[in-house]
C-alpha positions in Angstrom: 42.1 -55.4 -18.2 42.4 -59.0 -19.4 40.2 -61.2 -17.2 40.6 -64.9 -16.5 37.9 -67.3 -15.3 40.5 -68.9 -13.0 39.6 -68.8 -9.3 43.1 -67.7 -8.3 42.7 -64.7 -10.6 39.6 -63.6 -8.6 41.5 -64.0 -5.3 44.4 -61.9 -6.8 42.0 -59.1 -7.7 40.8 -59.1 -4.1 44.4 -59.0 -2.8 45.0 -55.9 -4.9 41.8 -54.2 -3.9 42.5 -51.2 -1.6 38.7 -51.1 -0.7 38.7 -54.6 0.6 38.9 -53.3 4.2 35.5 -51.7 3.9 33.9 -55.1 3.9 35.0 -55.6 7.5 32.8 -52.6 8.5 29.6 -54.5 7.7 27.6 -57.3 9.2 27.5 -60.2 6.7 24.3 -62.4 6.6 25.2 -66.0 7.0 23.6 -69.4 6.2 22.8 -72.0 8.9 26.4 -73.1 8.9 27.6 -69.7 9.7 29.1 -69.1 6.3 28.6 -65.7 4.8 26.0 -65.5 2.0 27.0 -64.2 -1.4 25.0 -61.0 -0.8 24.2 -59.3 -4.1 21.0 -57.6 -3.0 22.3 -54.2 -2.0 20.0 -52.8 -4.7 17.1 -53.8 -2.4 18.6 -53.5 1.0 22.2 -52.6 1.9 24.0 -54.4 4.6 24.2 -53.1 8.2 27.3 -51.1 9.1 28.7 -52.4 12.4 28.9 -48.9 13.8 25.2 -48.4 13.3 24.2 -50.2 16.5 26.4 -48.0 18.7 25.0 -44.8 17.1 21.4 -45.9 17.6 22.1 -47.0 21.1 23.5 -43.6 21.9 20.3 -42.0 20.8 18.3 -44.4 23.0 20.6 -43.7 25.9 20.2 -40.0 25.5 16.4 -40.4 25.3 16.4 -42.5 28.5 18.6 -40.1 30.4 17.6 -36.7 29.1 14.1 -37.1 27.8 13.0 -33.9 26.1 16.2 -32.2 26.9 18.0 -34.5 24.4 16.8 -32.1 21.6 19.5 -29.7 22.7 21.7 -31.6 25.1 22.1 -35.1 23.5 25.6 -36.0 22.4 24.4 -35.2 18.9 21.5 -32.7 19.6 18.2 -33.9 18.0 17.1 -30.5 17.0 19.8 -30.1 14.4 20.4 -33.8 13.8 19.6 -33.5 10.1 22.5 -31.1 9.7 25.0 -33.9 10.4 23.9 -35.6 7.2 23.8 -32.6 4.9 27.4 -32.3 3.7 28.3 -36.0 3.2 24.9 -36.5 1.4 25.6 -33.4 -0.7 29.0 -34.8 -1.8 27.4 -38.1 -2.9 24.9 -36.3 -5.2 27.2 -33.6 -6.4 25.3 -30.7 -4.7 25.9 -27.7 -2.6 25.0 -28.2 1.1 22.1 -25.8 0.9 20.5 -27.9 -1.9 20.1 -31.1 0.2 17.8 -32.1 3.0 17.4 -35.6 4.5 13.8 -36.2 5.5 10.7 -38.4 5.1 10.7 -41.4 2.8 11.3 -41.4 -1.0 7.8 -41.4 -2.3 6.7 -38.8 0.3 9.6 -36.6 -0.9 8.5 -37.1 -4.5 5.0 -35.9 -3.6 6.5 -32.9 -1.7 8.7 -32.0 -4.7 5.8 -32.4 -7.2 3.7 -30.0 -5.1 6.2 -27.4 -6.0 7.4 -28.4 -9.5 4.3 -29.8 -11.1 2.0 -26.8 -11.6 0.0 -27.9 -14.7 -1.7 -25.3 -16.9 -4.2 -25.8 -19.7 -1.3 -26.1 -22.2 1.5 -27.6 -20.1 0.2 -30.5 -18.1 2.0 -33.6 -19.2 4.7 -35.6 -17.4 7.3 -37.8 -19.2 8.7 -40.9 -17.5 10.7 -44.0 -18.5 9.0 -47.3 -18.9 9.3 -49.4 -16.8 9.7 -46.8 -14.0 9.8 -47.9 -10.4 6.2 -48.8 -9.5 5.9 -46.5 -6.5 7.0 -43.6 -8.7 4.3 -44.5 -11.2 1.7 -44.6 -8.5 2.8 -41.3 -7.1 2.8 -39.6 -10.5 -0.5 -40.9 -11.6 -2.1 -39.7 -8.4 -0.5 -36.3 -8.8 -2.1 -36.1 -12.2 -5.5 -37.1 -10.8 -5.1 -34.7 -7.9 -5.0 -31.9 -10.4 -8.2 -33.1 -12.0 -6.4 -34.6 -15.1 -6.4 -38.1 -16.6 -3.1 -40.1 -16.7 -4.2 -41.5 -20.1 -3.9 -37.9 -21.4 -1.1 -36.5 -19.2 1.4 -39.3 -18.8 3.9 -40.0 -21.6 6.1 -43.1 -21.3 9.5 -43.6 -23.0 10.0 -47.3 -23.5 12.6 -49.5 -25.1 12.4 -49.9 -28.9 11.3 -53.2 -30.3 13.7 -56.0 -29.6 15.6 -53.9 -27.0 15.5 -53.8 -23.2 16.8 -50.4 -22.3 15.5 -46.9 -23.2 17.6 -45.1 -25.7 18.5 -41.5 -24.8 17.4 -40.5 -28.3 13.9 -41.9 -27.6 13.6 -39.6 -24.6 14.9 -36.6 -26.5 12.6 -37.2 -29.4 9.6 -37.3 -27.0 10.7 -34.1 -25.4 10.9 -32.4 -28.7 7.6 -33.8 -29.9 5.7 -32.7 -26.8 7.8 -29.7 -25.9 4.9 -27.3 -25.6 2.8 -29.7 -23.5 5.3 -31.1 -21.0 5.5 -29.7 -17.5 7.9 -32.2 -15.9 10.3 -34.9 -17.1 11.0 -37.4 -14.3 13.5 -40.2 -14.8 15.2 -42.7 -12.5 18.9 -42.0 -12.3 19.5 -45.7 -12.5 16.6 -47.8 -13.7 15.5 -50.3 -11.1 14.8 -53.1 -13.6 17.6 -53.0 -16.1 20.3 -51.1 -14.1 20.6 -48.5 -16.9 22.3 -45.3 -15.9 20.5 -42.5 -17.7 22.3 -39.6 -19.4 20.9 -37.1 -16.9 22.8 -34.0 -18.1 21.7 -34.5 -21.7 18.1 -35.1 -20.8 18.0 -32.1 -18.4 19.5 -29.7 -21.0 17.0 -30.9 -23.7 14.0 -30.4 -21.4 15.0 -27.1 -19.8 15.6 -25.7 -23.3 11.8 -25.7 -23.5 11.1 -24.6 -20.0 10.4 -28.1 -18.7 11.2 -29.0 -15.1 13.4 -32.1 -14.6 13.3 -34.4 -11.6 15.3 -37.5 -10.9 14.6 -40.5 -8.7 18.1 -41.5 -7.3 16.9 -44.5 -5.3 19.2 -46.8 -7.3 21.8 -44.2 -8.1 23.0 -42.5 -4.9 25.9 -44.4 -3.5 26.1 -46.4 -6.7 27.2 -44.0 -9.5 28.9 -40.5 -9.6 26.4 -37.7 -9.6 26.7 -33.9 -10.2 23.2 -32.6 -9.7 24.2 -29.0 -9.3 26.4 -28.8 -12.4 23.8 -30.9 -14.4 21.3 -28.2 -13.5 18.7 -30.7 -12.4 15.6 -29.0 -10.8 14.9 -31.5 -8.1 15.7 -35.1 -7.0 14.7 -37.6 -4.4 16.2 -40.7 -3.0 16.0 -43.4 -0.3 18.9 -44.5 1.8 18.3 -48.2 2.5 19.8 -49.5 -0.7 23.3 -48.5 -1.6 23.5 -46.1 1.3 23.0 -49.0 3.8 21.0 -47.1 6.3 18.5 -49.8 7.1 14.8 -50.6 6.5 12.6 -47.5 6.6 15.6 -45.2 6.9 15.3 -41.5 6.3 15.2 -40.5 2.6 16.5 -37.3 1.0 15.8 -34.6 -1.5 17.7 -32.1 -3.7 16.4 -28.7 -4.8 18.7 -26.7 -7.1 20.1 -23.6 -5.6 18.1 -21.3 -7.9 14.9 -22.8 -6.5 16.1 -23.5 -2.9 16.8 -19.8 -2.3 13.5 -18.7 -3.8 11.2 -18.4 -0.8 8.3 -17.4 -3.0 7.9 -20.9 -4.5 4.7 -22.7 -3.5 5.3 -25.8 -1.3 3.7 -28.1 1.3 4.8 -26.5 4.5 5.5 -27.7 8.0 7.2 -26.2 11.1 10.7 -27.5 10.4 10.7 -25.8 7.0 10.1 -22.5 8.8 12.7 -19.9 9.6 14.4 -21.1 12.8 14.1 -17.6 14.2 10.3 -17.9 14.4 9.9 -21.7 14.4 8.8 -21.9 18.0 6.7 -18.7 17.9 4.0 -20.3 15.7 1.2 -19.2 18.0 2.5 -15.6 18.0 3.7 -15.4 14.4 1.6 -17.9 12.4 2.8 -16.9 9.0 5.1 -19.5 7.3 8.5 -18.1 6.4 10.5 -20.8 4.5 14.2 -21.3 5.1 16.1 -20.1 2.0 17.6 -23.5 1.3 16.3 -27.1 0.7 15.4 -27.0 4.4 12.4 -24.9 3.4 10.8 -28.2 2.2 11.3 -30.0 5.5 7.9 -30.6 7.0 8.5 -32.3 10.3 11.3 -32.5 12.9 14.2 -35.0 12.3 13.3 -38.7 12.7 16.3 -39.5 14.9 16.1 -43.3 15.0 15.8 -43.5 11.2 18.6 -41.0 10.7 21.2 -42.5 13.1 22.2 -45.6 11.0 22.8 -43.3 8.0 25.5 -41.5 9.9 27.4 -44.8 10.2 27.1 -45.6 6.5 28.0 -42.1 5.3 31.2 -42.2 7.5 32.2 -45.4 5.6 31.7 -43.6 2.2 33.9 -40.8 3.5 36.6 -43.2 4.7 36.6 -44.9 1.3 37.4 -41.6 -0.4 34.0 -40.9 -1.9 32.5 -42.2 -5.1 35.5 -42.0 -7.4 37.4 -45.1 -6.0 34.1 -46.9 -5.4 33.1 -46.3 -9.0 36.4 -47.7 -10.3 35.9 -50.9 -8.3 32.3 -51.1 -9.3 33.1 -51.0 -13.0 35.7 -53.7 -12.6 33.3 -55.9 -10.6 30.5 -55.7 -13.2 33.0 -56.0 -16.1 34.4 -59.1 -14.5 30.9 -60.6 -13.8 29.9 -59.9 -17.4 33.0 -61.6 -18.7 32.4 -64.7 -16.5 28.7 -65.0 -17.5 29.6 -64.8 -21.2 32.7 -67.0 -21.2 31.3 -70.4 -20.9 33.3 -72.7 -23.3 30.2 -74.4 -24.6 28.3 -71.2 -24.9 25.5 -72.6 -22.5 25.5 -69.6 -20.2 25.3 -67.1 -23.1 22.6 -69.1 -24.7 20.4 -69.6 -21.6 20.9 -66.1 -20.0 21.1 -62.7 -21.5 22.4 -59.6 -19.7 19.9 -56.8 -20.4 21.9 -54.1 -18.6 23.9 -51.9 -21.0 27.3 -53.3 -21.9 29.0 -49.9 -21.7 30.2 -49.4 -18.1 29.3 -45.7 -18.2 25.7 -46.5 -18.9 25.1 -48.8 -15.9 25.6 -48.9 -12.1 26.7 -52.0 -10.2 23.6 -54.0 -11.0 23.5 -56.6 -13.8 20.0 -57.7 -14.8 20.0 -61.2 -16.2 17.1 -62.4 -18.4 16.7 -66.2 -17.9 15.2 -67.9 -21.0 14.3 -71.2 -19.4 12.8 -72.0 -15.9 13.7 -68.7 -14.3 12.1 -69.2 -10.9 13.6 -72.6 -10.6 17.0 -71.1 -11.3 16.5 -68.4 -8.7 15.5 -71.1 -6.1 18.7 -73.0 -6.9 20.8 -69.8 -6.4 19.1 -69.2 -3.0 19.8 -72.8 -1.9 23.4 -72.4 -2.9 23.8 -69.4 -0.6 23.3 -66.6 -3.1 21.1 -63.6 -2.1 20.0 -61.6 -5.1 16.4 -60.9 -6.3 13.9 -61.9 -8.9 11.7 -59.7 -11.0 8.7 -61.0 -12.9 8.6 -62.6 -15.3 12.2 -63.8 -15.8 14.8 -61.4 -14.6 17.4 -62.0 -11.9 19.1 -58.9 -10.6 22.6 -59.2 -9.1 24.3 -56.1 -7.6 27.9 -56.5 -6.5 28.4 -53.5 -4.2 32.0 -52.2 -4.1 31.9 -51.4 -0.4 31.4 -55.0 0.7 31.4 -57.4 -2.2 34.5 -59.2 -3.4 35.7 -60.4 -6.8 35.8 -64.0 -5.4 32.1 -63.7 -4.6 31.5 -62.6 -8.1 33.5 -65.6 -9.4 31.5 -68.0 -7.1 28.2 -66.5 -8.1 29.0 -66.9 -11.8 30.0 -70.5 -11.3 26.9 -71.3 -9.2 24.8 -69.8 -12.0 26.5 -71.9 -14.6 26.1 -75.1 -12.7 22.4 -74.4 -11.9 21.4 -73.8 -15.5 
């Protein structure tokens, strides 16, 4: 598409956008004058679906009226509440329903998955990650290594950008896999890197690692609800995600995990166990039948009963994804939004924007999600402060990167145009 930096062109794109109605299903944060902010921070916390309040209030009402009986008699029974999330979540990650479970928080789920899939031996004990990885992932992985009596300096391999580059080349990861093939136990990558917005080539990385018997896990925190995923077909061993970013389920919302069918149905795999991962037929007979019998699905990794109040808002958001037609139309709009923003940021007549700021996210649309990371050469914090004062809500990462994420469910092309112009004027 041939873009224009004219404001009317942005408004025309919005008029042609069939997903524009989705915006009306969210609460939009506003400034003191009541005008909506240009909210480009969905990569940190998605907006609140308007339907979430009613769903949460229903659970509170059922609690008030039914007490313990709400587990079986609530409008949506609490005992099986997690099952309402299974199929829509599975569609978003490209999985079979038995491969998906919504539970815990992201980092807890990472530890739960590593308990099964990181079984270091004397020869195979290393873990490969991208650099920089999301800090919480790094903390979790280093403590997993230490938990097994190993030293992260010996057991952790990092794949970083080449000199003068900002993103990690797939070839760099593949080369490290080949170099350490006999030592690697797990390869763990972020589906979309939190810092640069790079969308990793998950199927290629997975195939290269599994050729050597290496397990592959993916952190989908910045990928689910953002980019198309096909975890089952890509043969990924396990994955974890949160739901408060692009899934718009609210702060502290329930997270999720994927376990490939070949593992999910293997009840002999070691795991951290809890009563809700146990066979429902004996789940309430623990004092009579104390042996743990895992469910032959991803449910077998569920430790505790469903956290109803942190699951309820996710139901509202998943319904919006379903109404939008799933990830395909959202991805098409997302690519157009980021291509348009890239065009605007690099089309300054005097070249000032291009000189002052550099987009470090991959230029190819298939190698990024909806986030563009902008490296600011001069006075980055001052620029970020000016953006906030002008009604833009994005985020800042030390030392000099501003992350802007136009989410296709609720952001508009006109907002992208306004953001680009505010950025230009603030430089």
